[in-house]
C-alpha positions, 0 to 999 in steps of 0.5 A: 491825354491817351499818351498820359495814359498809356505812360501812367500805365507803364510807370505803374507797372514797372513799379509794380514789377520792381515791387514783386521782383524784390518779394521775391528777391527777400523770399528766396535769395541770399543775403550778403554785405557789398560795397559801392566799388564805383558810380557810373553815368549812363544817360541821365541817371547815376548807376552804382556799381556794387561788388561783393562775394558770394557764399561759395567763394566768388567775387562779383561786379556788378552793375545795379539794374536801378539808376536815380539822379542825383546817385542815391549812393556813394563810392565805398558805401557799404550796401545789403544785397541780395542775390540768386542762389540760381545766378550771382549775378543778379542782385538787388539792394535792400535798403529804402531808397530803392523801395521808395524808389519803386513806389515813387513809379508807382505813384507818378504813374497812378497820378499821371493815369488821373490826371488823364482821365480828369482831363479827358471825362467830359461830366455828361457820361461821354469820354475824349481820348 
């Protein structure tokens, strides 16, 4: 059960990191319009290739760091992009599906931690990890 607890902590931690990262992007990033130029399969997840233009006129085409199965995006779909001023290749997609994925990691992590604790507690004050 300790492995389940560790996996839960890692998943919830990753989700929290992504939520706080999104807040930083929204606070200090630059918003622009983009388009999904392609979808690539890597492992078991589909990652969108996003094209957008910065305020300086630089054309950027990068793979989004958050993949889904099945793909949450379609080729040619218009998306809202927020990129960092310091490094225009670092970006997030500003949409609800990305937020749901982040909160999904947190929820699954918490459920895994709860299950681990539930089955590890013996009821007499002892824990069996």
